[in-house]
All heavy atoms as a GROMACS GRO file, in nm:
protein
  522
    1MET      N    1  10.212   3.988   5.290
    1MET     CA    2  10.253   3.885   5.198
    1MET      C    3  10.404   3.887   5.192
    1MET      O    4  10.464   3.990   5.162
    1MET     CB    5  10.193   3.912   5.059
    1MET     CG    6  10.240   3.819   4.952
    1MET     SD    7  10.136   3.676   4.952
    1MET     CE    8  10.226   3.559   4.860
    2VAL      N    9  10.464   3.774   5.224
    2VAL     CA   10  10.609   3.758   5.212
    2VAL      C   11  10.633   3.641   5.117
    2VAL      O   12  10.578   3.533   5.136
    2VAL     CB   13  10.675   3.731   5.349
    2VAL    CG1   14  10.824   3.701   5.333
    2VAL    CG2   15  10.655   3.848   5.443
    3ILE      N   16  10.714   3.665   5.016
    3ILE     CA   17  10.753   3.561   4.920
    3ILE      C   18  10.903   3.547   4.932
    3ILE      O   19  10.976   3.645   4.917
    3ILE     CB   20  10.712   3.598   4.777
    3ILE    CG1   21  10.561   3.615   4.769
    3ILE    CG2   22  10.761   3.492   4.679
    3ILE    CD1   23  10.510   3.667   4.636
    4HIS      N   24  10.949   3.425   4.957
    4HIS     CA   25  11.092   3.406   4.980
    4HIS      C   26  11.130   3.261   4.950
    4HIS      O   27  11.046   3.181   4.912
    4HIS     CB   28  11.125   3.440   5.126
    4HIS     CG   29  11.262   3.493   5.147
    4HIS    ND1   30  11.299   3.619   5.105
    4HIS    CD2   31  11.370   3.440   5.206
    4HIS    CE1   32  11.426   3.640   5.138
    4HIS    NE2   33  11.471   3.532   5.200
    5SER      N   34  11.258   3.227   4.970
    5SER     CA   35  11.304   3.089   4.954
    5SER      C   36  11.427   3.065   5.042
    5SER      O   37  11.490   3.160   5.089
    5SER     CB   38  11.337   3.058   4.807
    5SER     OG   39  11.466   3.104   4.773
    6ASP      N   40  11.459   2.939   5.060
    6ASP     CA   41  11.578   2.904   5.140
    6ASP      C   42  11.707   2.950   5.075
    6ASP      O   43  11.806   2.970   5.144
    6ASP     CB   44  11.583   2.753   5.164
    6ASP     CG   45  11.484   2.708   5.270
    6ASP    OD1   46  11.464   2.784   5.367
    6ASP    OD2   47  11.426   2.600   5.255
    7THR      N   48  11.707   2.966   4.943
    7THR     CA   49  11.830   3.005   4.874
    7THR      C   50  11.838   3.155   4.849
    7THR      O   51  11.938   3.203   4.797
    7THR     CB   52  11.844   2.930   4.741
    7THR    OG1   53  11.726   2.953   4.662
    7THR    CG2   54  11.863   2.781   4.764
    8ALA      N   55  11.733   3.228   4.886
    8ALA     CA   56  11.740   3.374   4.878
    8ALA      C   57  11.816   3.426   5.001
    8ALA      O   58  11.842   3.350   5.095
    8ALA     CB   59  11.600   3.433   4.871
    9LEU      N   60  11.849   3.552   5.000
    9LEU     CA   61  11.927   3.608   5.109
    9LEU      C   62  11.849   3.607   5.240
    9LEU      O   63  11.731   3.642   5.244
    9LEU     CB   64  11.970   3.750   5.075
    9LEU     CG   65  12.063   3.764   4.954
    9LEU    CD1   66  12.088   3.910   4.924
    9LEU    CD2   67  12.193   3.691   4.979
   10VAL      N   68  11.912   3.565   5.345
   10VAL     CA   69  11.864   3.569   5.484
   10VAL      C   70  11.723   3.508   5.500
   10VAL      O   71  11.629   3.575   5.542
   10VAL     CB   72  11.866   3.712   5.541
   10VAL    CG1   73  11.853   3.710   5.692
   10VAL    CG2   74  11.991   3.787   5.500
   11PRO      N   75  11.707   3.381   5.467
   11PRO     CA   76  11.575   3.319   5.481
   11PRO      C   77  11.521   3.321   5.624
   11PRO      O   78  11.400   3.339   5.644
   11PRO     CB   79  11.595   3.176   5.430
   11PRO     CG   80  11.741   3.153   5.434
   11PRO     CD   81  11.807   3.286   5.418
   12ASP      N   82  11.608   3.305   5.722
   12ASP     CA   83  11.561   3.312   5.861
   12ASP      C   84  11.509   3.451   5.896
   12ASP      O   85  11.414   3.466   5.972
   12ASP     CB   86  11.671   3.270   5.959
   12ASP     CG   87  11.701   3.122   5.951
   12ASP    OD1   88  11.612   3.045   5.909
   12ASP    OD2   89  11.814   3.083   5.986
   13GLY      N   90  11.571   3.552   5.839
   13GLY     CA   91  11.524   3.689   5.859
   13GLY      C   92  11.386   3.710   5.798
   13GLY      O   93  11.302   3.779   5.856
   14ALA      N   94  11.362   3.650   5.682
   14ALA     CA   95  11.229   3.660   5.619
   14ALA      C   96  11.124   3.593   5.705
   14ALA      O   97  11.014   3.645   5.724
   14ALA     CB   98  11.232   3.598   5.480
   15ARG      N   99  11.158   3.477   5.763
   15ARG     CA  100  11.063   3.407   5.852
   15ARG      C  101  11.034   3.491   5.978
   15ARG      O  102  10.920   3.503   6.020
   15ARG     CB  103  11.118   3.271   5.891
   15ARG     CG  104  11.115   3.169   5.780
   15ARG     CD  105  11.163   3.032   5.832
   15ARG     NE  106  11.180   2.939   5.724
   15ARG     CZ  107  11.295   2.914   5.662
   15ARG    NH1  108  11.406   2.976   5.699
   15ARG    NH2  109  11.301   2.826   5.565
   16ARG      N  110  11.140   3.547   6.035
   16ARG     CA  111  11.122   3.631   6.155
   16ARG      C  112  11.037   3.754   6.123
   16ARG      O  113  10.950   3.792   6.200
   16ARG     CB  114  11.257   3.672   6.214
   16ARG     CG  115  11.327   3.561   6.288
   16ARG     CD  116  11.447   3.612   6.368
   16ARG     NE  117  11.540   3.690   6.289
   16ARG     CZ  118  11.642   3.640   6.219
   16ARG    NH1  119  11.665   3.510   6.218
   16ARG    NH2  120  11.723   3.719   6.151
   17PHE      N  121  11.065   3.816   6.009
   17PHE     CA  122  10.988   3.932   5.969
   17PHE      C  123  10.840   3.895   5.954
   17PHE      O  124  10.752   3.966   6.004
   17PHE     CB  125  11.042   3.990   5.838
   17PHE     CG  126  10.955   4.100   5.783
   17PHE    CD1  127  10.951   4.224   5.843
   17PHE    CD2  128  10.876   4.077   5.671
   17PHE    CE1  129  10.869   4.325   5.794
   17PHE    CE2  130  10.794   4.177   5.621
   17PHE     CZ  131  10.791   4.300   5.682
   18PHE      N  132  10.813   3.784   5.886
   18PHE     CA  133  10.675   3.740   5.868
   18PHE      C  134  10.606   3.719   6.002
   18PHE      O  135  10.493   3.765   6.022
   18PHE     CB  136  10.670   3.611   5.785
   18PHE     CG  137  10.531   3.558   5.768
   18PHE    CD1  138  10.444   3.616   5.677
   18PHE    CD2  139  10.486   3.452   5.843
   18PHE    CE1  140  10.314   3.568   5.662
   18PHE    CE2  141  10.357   3.403   5.829
   18PHE     CZ  142  10.270   3.462   5.738
   19GLN      N  143  10.674   3.653   6.094
   19GLN     CA  144  10.616   3.628   6.226
   19GLN      C  145  10.588   3.758   6.302
   19GLN      O  146  10.497   3.765   6.383
   19GLN     CB  147  10.707   3.537   6.309
   19GLN     CG  148  10.715   3.395   6.257
   19GLN     CD  149  10.580   3.327   6.249
   19GLN    OE1  150  10.496   3.341   6.337
   19GLN    NE2  151  10.558   3.253   6.141
   20SER      N  152  10.666   3.861   6.273
   20SER     CA  153  10.650   3.988   6.345
   20SER      C  154  10.537   4.075   6.291
   20SER      O  155  10.500   4.174   6.354
   20SER     CB  156  10.781   4.067   6.341
   20SER     OG  157  10.800   4.126   6.214
   21ILE      N  158  10.481   4.041   6.177
   21ILE     CA  159  10.372   4.122   6.120
   21ILE      C  160  10.250   4.108   6.211
   21ILE      O  161  10.200   3.998   6.232
   21ILE     CB  162  10.339   4.076   5.976
   21ILE    CG1  163  10.462   4.094   5.886
   21ILE    CG2  164  10.220   4.154   5.922
   21ILE    CD1  165  10.447   4.031   5.748
   22PRO      N  166  10.202   4.219   6.265
   22PRO     CA  167  10.098   4.213   6.369
   22PRO      C  168   9.955   4.202   6.315
   22PRO      O  169   9.868   4.282   6.348
   22PRO     CB  170  10.119   4.344   6.445
   22PRO     CG  171  10.167   4.439   6.340
   22PRO     CD  172  10.253   4.354   6.248
   23THR      N  173   9.932   4.104   6.231
   23THR     CA  174   9.798   4.080   6.178
   23THR      C  175   9.784   3.934   6.140
   23THR      O  176   9.885   3.866   6.115
   23THR     CB  177   9.768   4.170   6.055
   23THR    OG1  178   9.634   4.146   6.012
   23THR    CG2  179   9.862   4.139   5.940
   24ASN      N  180   9.662   3.887   6.138
   24ASN     CA  181   9.636   3.752   6.088
   24ASN      C  182   9.614   3.753   5.938
   24ASN      O  183   9.607   3.649   5.874
   24ASN     CB  184   9.513   3.691   6.157
   24ASN     CG  185   9.541   3.661   6.302
   24ASN    OD1  186   9.654   3.633   6.340
   24ASN    ND2  187   9.438   3.668   6.384
   25GLN      N  188   9.601   3.872   5.882
   25GLN     CA  189   9.576   3.888   5.739
   25GLN      C  190   9.711   3.894   5.666
   25GLN      O  191   9.751   3.995   5.610
   25GLN     CB  192   9.496   4.016   5.716
   25GLN     CG  193   9.410   4.012   5.597
   25GLN     CD  194   9.319   4.134   5.593
   25GLN    OE1  195   9.352   4.241   5.644
   25GLN    NE2  196   9.205   4.118   5.531
   26LYS      N  197   9.782   3.781   5.671
   26LYS     CA  198   9.914   3.774   5.609
   26LYS      C  199   9.932   3.637   5.547
   26LYS      O  200   9.858   3.543   5.577
   26LYS     CB  201  10.024   3.802   5.712
   26LYS     CG  202  10.026   3.705   5.829
   26LYS     CD  203  10.131   3.746   5.931
   26LYS     CE  204  10.133   3.651   6.050
   26LYS     NZ  205  10.235   3.688   6.148
   27ASN      N  206  10.031   3.625   5.460
   27ASN     CA  207  10.056   3.500   5.392
   27ASN      C  208  10.206   3.487   5.366
   27ASN      O  209  10.270   3.583   5.325
   27ASN     CB  210   9.978   3.496   5.259
   27ASN     CG  211   9.991   3.365   5.188
   27ASN    OD1  212  10.096   3.334   5.134
   27ASN    ND2  213   9.884   3.288   5.187
   28LEU      N  214  10.258   3.369   5.390
   28LEU     CA  215  10.398   3.338   5.362
   28LEU      C  216  10.401   3.236   5.249
   28LEU      O  217  10.346   3.127   5.263
   28LEU     CB  218  10.468   3.282   5.486
   28LEU     CG  219  10.613   3.237   5.468
   28LEU    CD1  220  10.702   3.355   5.429
   28LEU    CD2  221  10.663   3.172   5.595
   29HIS      N  222  10.460   3.273   5.138
   29HIS     CA  223  10.474   3.181   5.024
   29HIS      C  224  10.622   3.150   5.007
   29HIS      O  225  10.702   3.236   4.975
   29HIS     CB  226  10.417   3.243   4.896
   29HIS     CG  227  10.428   3.154   4.778
   29HIS    ND1  228  10.359   3.034   4.768
   29HIS    CD2  229  10.501   3.164   4.664
   29HIS    CE1  230  10.389   2.976   4.654
   29HIS    NE2  231  10.474   3.054   4.589
   30TRP      N  232  10.658   3.024   5.033
   30TRP     CA  233  10.796   2.981   5.025
   30TRP      C  234  10.818   2.910   4.892
   30TRP      O  235  10.746   2.816   4.859
   30TRP     CB  236  10.828   2.887   5.142
   30TRP     CG  237  10.969   2.904   5.188
   30TRP    CD1  238  11.072   2.817   5.166
   30TRP    CD2  239  11.023   3.012   5.263
   30TRP    NE1  240  11.188   2.866   5.221
   30TRP    CE2  241  11.159   2.987   5.283
   30TRP    CE3  242  10.970   3.129   5.313
   30TRP    CZ2  243  11.243   3.073   5.352
   30TRP    CZ3  244  11.052   3.215   5.382
   30TRP    CH2  245  11.187   3.186   5.401
   31MET      N  246  10.917   2.956   4.817
   31MET     CA  247  10.942   2.902   4.683
   31MET      C  248  11.072   2.823   4.680
   31MET      O  249  11.158   2.838   4.765
   31MET     CB  250  10.948   3.016   4.582
   31MET     CG  251  10.816   3.090   4.568
   31MET     SD  252  10.821   3.229   4.452
   31MET     CE  253  10.867   3.147   4.299
   32THR      N  254  11.086   2.743   4.577
   32THR     CA  255  11.211   2.673   4.550
   32THR      C  256  11.282   2.747   4.437
   32THR      O  257  11.228   2.760   4.327
   32THR     CB  258  11.183   2.527   4.506
   32THR    OG1  259  11.111   2.462   4.610
   32THR    CG2  260  11.313   2.453   4.479
   33THR      N  261  11.399   2.802   4.468
   33THR     CA  262  11.477   2.876   4.369
   33THR      C  263  11.623   2.834   4.379
   33THR      O  264  11.664   2.777   4.480
   33THR     CB  265  11.468   3.028   4.391
   33THR    OG1  266  11.525   3.061   4.518
   33THR    CG2  267  11.325   3.078   4.385
   34GLU      N  268  11.699   2.863   4.274
   34GLU     CA  269  11.841   2.831   4.276
   34GLU      C  270  11.921   2.931   4.358
   34GLU      O  271  12.022   2.897   4.418
   34GLU     CB  272  11.895   2.825   4.133
   34GLU     CG  273  11.839   2.708   4.054
   34GLU     CD  274  11.895   2.701   3.915
   34GLU    OE1  275  12.008   2.750   3.893
   34GLU    OE2  276  11.826   2.646   3.828
   35ASN      N  277  11.878   3.057   4.358
   35ASN     CA  278  11.946   3.163   4.434
   35ASN      C  279  11.854   3.285   4.438
   35ASN      O  280  11.747   3.285   4.378
   35ASN     CB  281  12.082   3.198   4.373
   35ASN     CG  282  12.071   3.238   4.227
   35ASN    OD1  283  11.988   3.319   4.191
   35ASN    ND2  284  12.155   3.181   4.143
   36HIS      N  285  11.897   3.390   4.508
   36HIS     CA  286  11.811   3.507   4.523
   36HIS      C  287  11.793   3.585   4.393
   36HIS      O  288  11.694   3.654   4.375
   36HIS     CB  289  11.864   3.600   4.633
   36HIS     CG  290  11.994   3.666   4.601
   36HIS    ND1  291  12.114   3.601   4.615
   36HIS    CD2  292  12.021   3.790   4.554
   36HIS    CE1  293  12.211   3.683   4.578
   36HIS    NE2  294  12.158   3.797   4.541
   37ILE      N  295  11.885   3.572   4.301
   37ILE     CA  296  11.875   3.642   4.173
   37ILE      C  297  11.756   3.590   4.092
   37ILE      O  298  11.700   3.662   4.010
   37ILE     CB  299  12.006   3.627   4.092
   37ILE    CG1  300  12.125   3.684   4.171
   37ILE    CG2  301  11.997   3.693   3.956
   37ILE    CD1  302  12.116   3.832   4.201
   38ALA      N  303  11.714   3.467   4.117
   38ALA     CA  304  11.602   3.409   4.042
   38ALA      C  305  11.477   3.494   4.053
   38ALA      O  306  11.395   3.499   3.960
   38ALA     CB  307  11.574   3.267   4.092
   39PHE      N  308  11.460   3.565   4.165
   39PHE     CA  309  11.342   3.650   4.182
   39PHE      C  310  11.344   3.770   4.087
   39PHE      O  311  11.244   3.842   4.075
   39PHE     CB  312  11.331   3.699   4.327
   39PHE     CG  313  11.283   3.593   4.421
   39PHE    CD1  314  11.374   3.526   4.503
   39PHE    CD2  315  11.150   3.558   4.427
   39PHE    CE1  316  11.331   3.428   4.592
   39PHE    CE2  317  11.105   3.460   4.515
   39PHE     CZ  318  11.196   3.395   4.597
   40TYR      N  319  11.457   3.794   4.021
   40TYR     CA  320  11.470   3.908   3.932
   40TYR      C  321  11.480   3.870   3.785
   40TYR      O  322  11.437   3.946   3.699
   40TYR     CB  323  11.594   3.992   3.968
   40TYR     CG  324  11.592   4.035   4.112
   40TYR    CD1  325  11.670   3.970   4.206
   40TYR    CD2  326  11.511   4.139   4.154
   40TYR    CE1  327  11.667   4.008   4.340
   40TYR    CE2  328  11.508   4.178   4.287
   40TYR     CZ  329  11.587   4.112   4.378
   40TYR     OH  330  11.583   4.150   4.510
   41ASP      N  331  11.539   3.752   3.756
   41ASP     CA  332  11.565   3.724   3.615
   41ASP      C  333  11.525   3.584   3.567
   41ASP      O  334  11.555   3.547   3.455
   41ASP     CB  335  11.712   3.750   3.581
   41ASP     CG  336  11.808   3.654   3.648
   41ASP    OD1  337  11.763   3.562   3.720
   41ASP    OD2  338  11.930   3.670   3.628
   42GLN      N  339  11.456   3.508   3.649
   42GLN     CA  340  11.405   3.377   3.607
   42GLN      C  341  11.255   3.393   3.584
   42GLN      O  342  11.179   3.406   3.680
   42GLN     CB  343  11.431   3.271   3.713
   42GLN     CG  344  11.576   3.251   3.746
   42GLN     CD  345  11.646   3.169   3.640
   42GLN    OE1  346  11.590   3.074   3.589
   42GLN    NE2  347  11.768   3.207   3.607
   43GLN      N  348  11.214   3.393   3.458
   43GLN     CA  349  11.076   3.424   3.423
   43GLN      C  350  10.975   3.341   3.502
   43GLN      O  351  10.877   3.394   3.554
   43GLN     CB  352  11.052   3.405   3.274
   43GLN     CG  353  10.910   3.442   3.233
   43GLN     CD  354  10.888   3.437   3.083
   43GLN    OE1  355  10.982   3.427   3.006
   43GLN    NE2  356  10.764   3.445   3.042
   44GLU      N  357  10.998   3.210   3.516
   44GLU     CA  358  10.901   3.126   3.586
   44GLU      C  359  10.892   3.161   3.735
   44GLU      O  360  10.784   3.155   3.795
   44GLU     CB  361  10.931   2.977   3.568
   44GLU     CG  362  11.063   2.930   3.624
   44GLU     CD  363  11.186   2.956   3.536
   44GLU    OE1  364  11.172   3.011   3.426
   44GLU    OE2  365  11.296   2.919   3.580
   45VAL      N  366  11.002   3.201   3.794
   45VAL     CA  367  11.002   3.241   3.936
   45VAL      C  368  10.931   3.375   3.952
   45VAL      O  369  10.847   3.392   4.042
   45VAL     CB  370  11.146   3.247   3.991
   45VAL    CG1  371  11.149   3.302   4.133
   45VAL    CG2  372  11.211   3.109   3.986
   46VAL      N  373  10.963   3.470   3.866
   46VAL     CA  374  10.899   3.601   3.870
   46VAL      C  375  10.748   3.587   3.850
   46VAL      O  376  10.669   3.647   3.923
   46VAL     CB  377  10.960   3.696   3.765
   46VAL    CG1  378  10.881   3.826   3.757
   46VAL    CG2  379  11.106   3.722   3.794
   47GLU      N  380  10.708   3.504   3.754
   47GLU     CA  381  10.566   3.485   3.726
   47GLU      C  382  10.494   3.421   3.845
   47GLU      O  383  10.384   3.463   3.882
   47GLU     CB  384  10.545   3.403   3.600
   47GLU     CG  385  10.574   3.481   3.474
   47GLU     CD  386  10.557   3.401   3.348
   47GLU    OE1  387  10.511   3.284   3.354
   47GLU    OE2  388  10.588   3.455   3.240
   48GLU      N  389  10.554   3.317   3.904
   48GLU     CA  390  10.491   3.253   4.020
   48GLU      C  391  10.473   3.352   4.134
   48GLU      O  392  10.366   3.360   4.196
   48GLU     CB  393  10.573   3.133   4.068
   48GLU     CG  394  10.512   3.065   4.188
   48GLU     CD  395  10.592   2.947   4.240
   48GLU    OE1  396  10.678   2.893   4.167
   48GLU    OE2  397  10.569   2.908   4.356
   49ALA      N  398  10.577   3.428   4.162
   49ALA     CA  399  10.570   3.527   4.270
   49ALA      C  400  10.465   3.634   4.239
   49ALA      O  401  10.387   3.673   4.326
   49ALA     CB  402  10.706   3.591   4.292
   50ALA      N  403  10.460   3.679   4.115
   50ALA     CA  404  10.364   3.782   4.076
   50ALA      C  405  10.220   3.731   4.087
   50ALA      O  406  10.132   3.802   4.136
   50ALA     CB  407  10.392   3.830   3.934
   51VAL      N  408  10.196   3.609   4.044
   51VAL     CA  409  10.062   3.551   4.053
   51VAL      C  410  10.021   3.535   4.199
   51VAL      O  411   9.908   3.569   4.237
   51VAL     CB  412  10.054   3.416   3.978
   51VAL    CG1  413   9.928   3.340   4.012
   51VAL    CG2  414  10.064   3.438   3.827
   52LYS      N  415  10.110   3.485   4.282
   52LYS     CA  416  10.078   3.468   4.425
   52LYS      C  417  10.048   3.603   4.490
   52LYS      O  418   9.952   3.616   4.565
   52LYS     CB  419  10.193   3.399   4.499
   52LYS     CG  420  10.211   3.255   4.464
   52LYS     CD  421  10.093   3.174   4.511
   52LYS     CE  422  10.113   3.027   4.480
   52LYS     NZ  423  10.001   2.945   4.524
   53ALA      N  424  10.130   3.702   4.462
   53ALA     CA  425  10.110   3.834   4.522
   53ALA      C  426   9.981   3.898   4.472
   53ALA      O  427   9.903   3.953   4.551
   53ALA     CB  428  10.229   3.924   4.490
   54THR      N  429   9.954   3.889   4.343
   54THR     CA  430   9.833   3.947   4.285
   54THR      C  431   9.708   3.882   4.342
   54THR      O  432   9.613   3.949   4.381
   54THR     CB  433   9.835   3.934   4.132
   54THR    OG1  434   9.950   4.000   4.081
   54THR    CG2  435   9.710   3.993   4.069
   55THR      N  436   9.709   3.750   4.349
   55THR     CA  437   9.594   3.676   4.403
   55THR      C  438   9.570   3.714   4.548
   55THR      O  439   9.457   3.742   4.589
   55THR     CB  440   9.618   3.524   4.390
   55THR    OG1  441   9.635   3.492   4.252
   55THR    CG2  442   9.502   3.446   4.446
   56TRP      N  443   9.677   3.718   4.627
   56TRP     CA  444   9.664   3.752   4.768
   56TRP      C  445   9.611   3.895   4.786
   56TRP      O  446   9.523   3.920   4.868
   56TRP     CB  447   9.797   3.734   4.841
   56TRP     CG  448   9.785   3.761   4.987
   56TRP    CD1  449   9.738   3.677   5.083
   56TRP    CD2  450   9.818   3.883   5.054
   56TRP    NE1  451   9.738   3.739   5.205
   56TRP    CE2  452   9.788   3.866   5.190
   56TRP    CE3  453   9.869   4.005   5.012
   56TRP    CZ2  454   9.808   3.965   5.285
   56TRP    CZ3  455   9.889   4.104   5.105
   56TRP    CH2  456   9.858   4.084   5.240
   57LEU      N  457   9.666   3.988   4.709
   57LEU     CA  458   9.621   4.127   4.720
   57LEU      C  459   9.474   4.141   4.683
   57LEU      O  460   9.398   4.209   4.752
   57LEU     CB  461   9.707   4.218   4.630
   57LEU     CG  462   9.844   4.251   4.687
   57LEU    CD1  463   9.930   4.315   4.579
   57LEU    CD2  464   9.833   4.342   4.808
   58LYS      N  465   9.431   4.075   4.576
   58LYS     CA  466   9.290   4.083   4.536
   58LYS      C  467   9.200   4.027   4.645
   58LYS      O  468   9.097   4.087   4.678
   58LYS     CB  469   9.267   4.008   4.405
   58LYS     CG  470   9.319   4.080   4.283
   58LYS     CD  471   9.294   3.998   4.158
   58LYS     CE  472   9.345   4.069   4.034
   58LYS     NZ  473   9.326   3.987   3.913
   59GLN      N  474   9.236   3.913   4.700
   59GLN     CA  475   9.156   3.851   4.806
   59GLN      C  476   9.154   3.939   4.931
   59GLN      O  477   9.049   3.960   4.991
   59GLN     CB  478   9.211   3.713   4.842
   59GLN     CG  479   9.192   3.612   4.733
   59GLN     CD  480   9.267   3.480   4.762
   59GLN    OE1  481   9.351   3.475   4.852
   59GLN    NE2  482   9.238   3.378   4.686
   60THR      N  483   9.269   3.989   4.969
   60THR     CA  484   9.280   4.068   5.091
   60THR      C  485   9.208   4.202   5.077
   60THR      O  486   9.134   4.243   5.167
   60THR     CB  487   9.428   4.091   5.126
   60THR    OG1  488   9.490   3.962   5.140
   60THR    CG2  489   9.443   4.167   5.256
   61LEU      N  490   9.225   4.269   4.966
   61LEU     CA  491   9.163   4.400   4.948
   61LEU      C  492   9.012   4.390   4.930
   61LEU      O  493   8.940   4.482   4.966
   61LEU     CB  494   9.228   4.472   4.829
   61LEU     CG  495   9.374   4.510   4.849
   61LEU    CD1  496   9.430   4.570   4.721
   61LEU    CD2  497   9.391   4.606   4.966
   62SER      N  498   8.965   4.278   4.877
   62SER     CA  499   8.820   4.263   4.859
   62SER      C  500   8.748   4.241   4.992
   62SER      O  501   8.629   4.261   5.003
   62SER     CB  502   8.789   4.148   4.763
   62SER     OG  503   8.818   4.023   4.822
   63ARG      N  504   8.821   4.199   5.095
   63ARG     CA  505   8.762   4.180   5.228
   63ARG      C  506   8.739   4.312   5.300
   63ARG      O  507   8.663   4.320   5.394
   63ARG     CB  508   8.854   4.094   5.316
   63ARG     CG  509   8.863   3.952   5.272
   63ARG     CD  510   8.951   3.875   5.368
   63ARG     NE  511   9.012   3.765   5.296
   63ARG     CZ  512   9.131   3.714   5.322
   63ARG    NH1  513   9.204   3.763   5.419
   63ARG    NH2  514   9.177   3.615   5.253
   64ASN      N  515   8.812   4.413   5.260
   64ASN     CA  516   8.806   4.542   5.332
   64ASN      C  517   8.711   4.638   5.269
   64ASN      O  518   8.673   4.654   5.171
   64ASN     CB  519   8.946   4.605   5.340
   64ASN     CG  520   9.038   4.516   5.423
   64ASN    OD1  521   8.992   4.452   5.515
   64ASN    ND2  522   9.164   4.514   5.388
   0.00000   0.00000   0.00000
């Protein structure tokens, strides 16, 4: 699971990293944010990212 945005640091690096993950059991969630700090101190951004990550983890771990 990779959560990122165009305004966070090194978005192309996040895309490359995601592509390099050697499994089909992965997910890329791209968000709209004002800057990379939003992932730390913007409640709505943190909540969206947390919900996406939690949902993905529950789905992925229940398959195994």
